[in-house]
N, C-alpha and C positions, 0 to 999 in steps of 0.2 A: 567277101562272101563267106558264110559259115557252112560247116559240113553237116552238123546235126540239124534235125527238124524238131521243133518244139511245138507243144500244143497246150492249151489252157482254156478254161471257161472264162470269158472276158466280161461277163455280166455279173452283177452282185449276187451273193448267195440268196437262196429262197425262191419261191414261186414268182413268176412274172409273165407279162404278156409275150415277151420275146426273150430268148436266150441265145448267146453267141458262143460258139467254140471257134477259137482262132488258132491257125497254124502258121508257122514261119520256118522256111528252110527248103532245101532242094527236093524233098519228097512231098511237099505240100500238094502239088498238082496231081501226082500219081495217087496219093491217098484220097483226094477229092474224087478222082475218076473211079476208084474202087468203091467208095462209099455210095456214089450216085449212079454207078453203072453208065456214066456218060463219057464220051470220048471227044466231044466237040465243045469243051469249055473255053469260052472266049474271055480274054482279060477285060476287066472293068465292065462286066455285063452281069446283071442280076438274073441268074438262072433259077427258075422254079423247078424243083426236082424232089425226088424221094431219096431218103438216106436209109441204107440197108446195113444190117449187121453181117458178120462173117458167116452166119448160118442162113443168110438170105432173108431173114425176117425184117419187116419194115420197122425202123426206129421212129421216123417221123417224116413229115413233108415240110419243106420250107424253101428258103433262098440260099443260094451259094454264090459268092463273089470271089473272083480270082484276080489278084494283083501281081503282075509279072515283074520280076526283078529287072532293073533296079528301081522301078517306079512303084514303090510301096513304102509303107511307113518304116519298115525295118531295113529296106534295101535288098532283102531276099524275096523269094517267092512267098507270097502270103495268100492264105485262103481263109475266108470267114463263112462259117455255116450258121445261118440264122434259122432257128427252129422255135417251137413253143417253149416258154420259159419254165418248163417242169424240171426240177432237180434230177428226177429219175431219167428223163429223156437226155438231158445234158450229160449226166454221168455216163450213160450208156454210149452216147456218141463219142465222148472223150476216151473211153476205154477202147473203142474201135480204132481210133486214130493211133493210140499207143500200140495196139496189136498189129498195125500196119507199118510200124517203123518209127513213129514219133516218140518223143519222151516228154514227160511233164515239165512244163516251164517253171523256172524259179521266179521269185518276186522281182518284178521290173525287168525281166529278161528281154521282152520285146523292145522296150525303150533302150535297154543297154545295147541291143544289136543296132538300133538306129544310130546310137552314139558311136559304136565301133565302126560303122559304115559311113561316118562323117555326114550324116543327114541332119543331125542336131548336135549342138555342143552340150556341155554339162549343165549350164544354167538353163537351157531350154528343156533338157531332160527333167531337171528338178521342177521346172514350171509345170510340167505335165501332172506330177503328183500334187503340186500346190493347187492347180486348177480343179482337180478332182475333189480335193478336201476343202475348197474355198468355203468360208463361213458367211460370206456376204457378197452382194453384187459388186461392191468396190474391190474386194479381194479377188474376185473372179476376173474383173477387168484388168487388174494389175498383174495377175498370173498370166493372163492372155498376152499382155504386152511383153512379158519375159519370154513366153513361148514363141512369140513372133520375132524375138531377137533384139528387143529394145535394150535390155541390160547388156547383152553380149556386144552390141554395136558400140555402146559407150566404152566398155572395157577395151575393145579392139582399137578404137580411136585413140584412147590413152596409150595403149601399147605401141601404136604406130609412132606417136610422138617420142616415146622413150627410146624406141629403136633408132629413130632418125637422129636423136641427140647422141645416143651411144655410138653410132657409126661415125658421126662427126668427131667426137672426142677420140675414139680409137684410131681414126685415120690420122689425126694430128699427132698422136703418140707414135704411130708406126712409121710416119713419113716426116721426120723432123726437118728434112731439107726443104719442105714446102714453107717452113717458117710461119706456121699458123699459131699465133699466140692466143689460144682460146682461154687461157687463164685470165688474161687482161683485156680481151677485146669486148667483153660484156655480152656477147651473143649467147654464150652458153648459160650464163647466169640468168638472162632474160627468159630463155627457153625453159630452163628448169623452174623458174618462178611460175610460168604459165602452166606447166605440167602439174605443179602442186595445187594451183587454183582449180584446175579441172578435176583433179583427184578429190579435193575437198567437196566439190559440188556433187560428184558421184557418191561420195561417202554419205553426205547428208540425205540424198535420195534413197540410198540403200538402207539407212537407219530407219526411215519411215516405212520402207518395205518390210523390214524385220518386225517392226511394231505391228503392222497390219497382219502379218502372217502368224506370229507367235503370241501376240497380245502382251499385256502388262500384268504383273503381279501386284495387286493393290491390297496391302495389309491394313486392316482396321484394328488399331490398338488403343489402349487406354486403361484407366482404372475400372474396377468393377462398378456396374450400374451407371456407367456414363452414357449408355445408349448405343453400344457397338452393334449388338444383335438387331436392335430396331433399325439401325442405319443400313445394315446389309439387306434386311427385308425390304426397306424402302427403295434402295437402289436396284434390287433385283425384281421388284414388283410382285413378290410372293413371300409367304412365310416359310423361309428355309431354316431359320434359327428360332429356338425357344426363347421367349421373352417373359421374364418375371421380375418383380421388384426385389427379389432375393439376390444379394451380391454373391458372385461366384457361380451363377447358373451355368454359364458357358465354361466347360472344363476341357474341351478339346478344340482342335482346329476345324472350322466349318468353311467349306469352299463352295462358291457359286460363280458361274461364268455368265457374263452379260455382254451385249454389244453397246458400245458408246460411239455413236456416229460411225459404225462399222469397225471400230477398234475393239478387239476382244479384251475385256477386262476380267481378270481372274480375281474375284473378290475373296478375301480370306478374313473371316472373323476369328478372333483369338480370345483366349481366357484373359480376364482382367489382370493387369500387372500389379501385383502387391506381394507382400510377405505373407506366407501362409504355412500353417503346420499340418494342413491336410495333405496327405501323400498324393491323392488323386489330383487335387488342385495344383499342387506343386509341379506335377508332371505336365499338366496343361499349360502352366505358366512357362515352363522350360521350352515347350514346343512353340509357345507364342514368341519368345525371344528369338528362337531359331528362324521363324518366319520374318521377323523384323530385320534380321541380318540379310535375308535373301530378297527382300522386297525391291520392286522397281519404283514404287511410290508408297508412302506411308500416310494414312489418315489417322492423326492423333486426336481421338475423340475426347472432348473435355466437357464436363457437366457445368454449364454456364451458371447454374444456381449455387455452385459451391465457390469458396474463396480460391482465387487463381494461384495464391501462394502454394497451395498443396500440389499444384501440377508442375512447379518448377523443377523439383527433384526428379520427377519422372521424365521430363523433357531432357534434362541433362543426362540421365541414364541412357535414354534412347540414342542421343548423340554419340555417346561413347561406344555403344554396341554396334552401330552401323559400320560395316566393313567397307562401304563405299559411300560416296557422296550422293545418296538418293534424296529426292525431294520429299519434304515433310509438309503436309497441309494440316494446320490446326483447325479442328472442326468444333466450334462452340455450340453444343447441342442443348436442347430443352429451352429454347428462347420463348416457346409458347407459355411457359410458366412465369416468364418475366414480362409478358406482354410486349415483347420487342419484335421488330420486323427483321426478316432475313437480310443480311447485307455482307459485303466483302470488306474486311478490315485489313490493316497493314500486315498483321501476323496471322490471319486466318479468315474463316467464314462462319457467320452466325446462322444456324439453321434450326429447324425442328424436325427431326427424323420421324417422330410420331405423327405429326400433322402433314408431313411431306413438303414443308416450306423451305425454300432455299436450295432444293436439290439441283435445279438447272444451273445455279451459280456454282455449286460444288463440282458438277460434271465439267463445266467450262474451265474451272480452275485446274482440274486433273489434266485436261488436254493441254493447258498452258504450261504447267510445270514439267510435264514429260516431254515437251518439245514437239508436239504433233502439229505439223503445218502441211495441209494439203498442197501438193505440187502438180504441175502439168507433167504428163509423161511418166508418172510413177510406175514402178515395177516392184514385184515382190522380191525379197532377198532373204538370205539365211545368215545365221551367226557366223558360219565359216567364211562367208563373203566379207563380212565386216572385219574379221580377223586378218584375212588376206589384204584387204585395203589398208588396214592399220599397219601391217608389216611393210607394205609398199610405201606408205607415207613416211615411216621412220627411216627406211632405206634412202628415200629421196632427200630427207632432211640431213641424213649423214653425208650424202653426196654433196649437198649444198655446203655443208661445213668443210668437207675436203677441198672444195673449190675455193671458197672465200677465205677460209682461215689457214688451212694447211697447204693450200695451193698444190695439191697432189692429184694430178690428172689420172694416174693409174688407179688410184683408190676410188675416184669418182666413177670411172668406167666400170669397176667391179660392182659398185653399189647400183649402178644403172642395170647391169646384167641381172643382179639378184632381184631388183624391183620388177623387171620384165618377167622373170620366172615366177614371182609371187602372183602377179596378175594372171599368168597362164594357169595357175592352180584354180582360178575361178571358173574359167571356161573349160577346163579339163585337158588342155593341151599337154601339160606336164604332170597330171595328177597320178598319185600312186595307186597301185591295185587295191591296197587296203582302204583308201578313201572311196574309190569307186564301189567296192563291195559294200561299204557301210551305207552309201547313199542309195544304191539301187535295191538293197535288201529291205528298205522301208517302203518300197512301192507295192501296189496291189499285184497279185498274181493275175496274169492275163493282160498286163499293161506294160 
């Protein structure tokens, strides 16, 4: 239970049919009684009442709902004042709550109190923000699964198996007189192998969740006049980039976001990659190379009407510039000029961006190379979750090595302890204050 009472407008900025001022903390009920001049406010009951200012002037009429602790979202006393969605009315009502002892809430502070009072864990708190900002029905469903505890359940099940194995190993070390030879009996090795398989399945699901939440950076690169800007226009369904027959028209990075089967794709059109003496174009080319290095997927657009030998050096240069092994799709464009049909080839896809031919094949290829596979029970996840899962995976592999190669039970036990702690970072059981501050500061005020 917290000492301070916080207040915030819980509805989006701007005019609306309804606006909500939310309070949480020990003074919530007394503030509500003062605002409404009512003394018989029942929990979980919608009271139609008038809201008054400190000078007894009428602010507005609306509904008031009181949630008594601990049966509320935050675990503290919570009051919601539902009035007309006028910014003037809401600001006036909020000022009155502050004058009666509340303070303005910070970003995500209501959700943080629910986390502090053990009503939700950290993945569920993050799912609240993800549900609010969901960009598609699929993302909303996945965020809702996380909010309902789907992700947390899998992490907790994995942690239970690690704890069980850790207790078995440590008991054998602490009580040698029991003569438990866990190094050679095969049970520990089998349990550790099962844990690794379970972790890899969770990691695969979490990877899909990160993809659905954050999207993919798809960079369109190639020589000048290959049709890069035409392609981004075709994929986005609108003219976002200038298209001319003059080489070097695109001189800066152009960005456009689309949905590909509910996957957010951040399309990035870049300047044509070539040697240039023009200072402005050179800067655009430098920015293009920077985007190539940061891409999740690269579309290398090739003019199919030109000799392919000219593209070999560019392909080699791109391979050298990549800082990670990102997938590259060769897009052979302008097949309409060759009277060819769109098709998938061993090293790329033949399309006509201008005529819109072959785009479904290209979209399917993008999903294939980035590893998108719809799964049952998917949940949204974040990069930090993947990092924690990768750390856990490496620790378990280290432990497996200590068991099978070095036959060092004490070191295996330590790796299991650290793996357990790494997983607890996901749910927030052992999270640092800095991490919590960073996460909740990205939330909406009033949530």
